[in-house]
C-alpha positions in Angstrom: 117.5 123.1 102.0 114.2 124.5 100.7 112.0 122.3 98.9 108.3 122.6 97.4 106.0 119.7 98.0 105.0 118.9 94.4 103.3 115.7 94.6 102.5 112.1 96.8 102.9 108.6 95.2 100.3 105.8 96.4 101.1 101.7 95.7 98.2 100.2 94.2 97.2 97.1 93.7 95.5 97.4 89.9 96.5 100.1 88.0 93.8 100.3 85.4 91.2 100.0 87.8 92.7 102.9 90.0 93.2 105.1 86.7 89.7 104.2 86.0 88.6 105.5 89.4 91.0 108.4 89.4 89.7 109.8 86.2 85.9 108.7 86.0 84.6 109.1 89.5 87.1 112.0 90.7 87.2 113.4 87.2 91.7 113.5 87.3 93.4 113.8 84.4 96.4 111.6 83.3 99.3 113.9 82.8 101.8 111.0 82.1 102.5 107.5 82.6 105.8 105.3 82.3 107.6 102.0 83.3 110.5 102.1 85.5 112.9 99.1 85.1 115.2 99.9 88.1 112.0 99.3 90.3 110.1 96.7 87.8 107.6 99.5 88.6 104.8 101.7 86.7 103.9 105.0 87.4 100.9 107.0 86.3 100.2 110.8 87.3 97.3 112.6 87.9 95.9 115.8 88.1 92.4 117.4 89.0 94.0 121.0 87.5 96.1 122.0 85.5 98.9 123.2 87.9 97.5 121.3 90.7 99.1 119.0 92.8 100.1 115.3 91.3 98.9 111.9 92.5 101.1 109.2 91.4 99.6 106.3 91.2 102.5 103.3 91.6 102.0 99.6 90.6 104.9 97.1 91.3 105.7 93.6 89.8 105.1 90.6 91.7 108.7 90.2 91.5 109.8 93.5 92.4 111.9 94.4 95.5 109.1 97.0 96.0 106.1 94.8 96.2 105.3 93.5 99.5 101.8 92.2 100.6 99.3 95.3 100.5 97.4 96.1 103.4 94.3 99.1 102.6 95.6 102.2 104.2 99.3 101.0 104.1 99.5 102.3 100.2 101.5 105.2 101.0 104.3 104.4 98.6 106.3 108.1 98.6 106.2 112.0 98.5 108.1 113.9 95.9 110.0 117.2 96.9 111.3 119.5 94.4 114.7 120.8 95.1 116.9 123.6 92.7 120.2 121.5 93.3 119.4 118.2 93.9 123.4 117.2 94.2 123.6 119.7 96.9 120.4 118.5 98.4 121.4 115.0 98.6 125.1 116.1 100.4 123.2 117.9 102.6 120.5 115.0 103.7 123.7 112.5 104.1 125.5 115.0 106.1 122.5 114.6 108.6 122.4 110.8 108.2 119.8 110.5 105.8 121.4 108.2 102.9 120.1 108.0 99.2 118.3 104.5 99.2 117.8 104.8 95.0 118.5 107.1 92.2 116.9 107.1 89.1 117.7 108.7 85.4 114.6 110.1 83.4 114.7 111.8 80.1 114.3 115.5 81.6 116.1 115.1 85.2 116.7 112.6 87.5 114.6 111.2 90.9 116.3 110.3 94.1 114.7 108.5 97.0 116.0 109.2 100.4 114.1 107.4 103.7 112.8 109.0 106.9 112.8 108.1 110.4 109.9 105.9 109.7 110.8 104.1 106.6 108.7 106.3 104.4 
């Protein structure tokens, strides 16, 4: 499988303060924002250039299964890779013992999450 690394997601405690920091202090622009009912979370995409790498901020409600104790420095939530054929990529990962943990359908595509050997 060939994959292009496209974004990284970090978990944040306060979404609005985080948006303010990344936009006002670092000059990034919000490229998208949305709620994900399946995870009881909200995401915000940020970029520093129009075609640049994306930083995704992830906030989870207290009753979300993904809302765990927050430890500074442990905020890496996930990494994003783009593949040409998601079904094929998931079959290949499954054959190597990496099962799909979560799959989410969005308006213009799908996201699928697999776990690396470190639990990420």
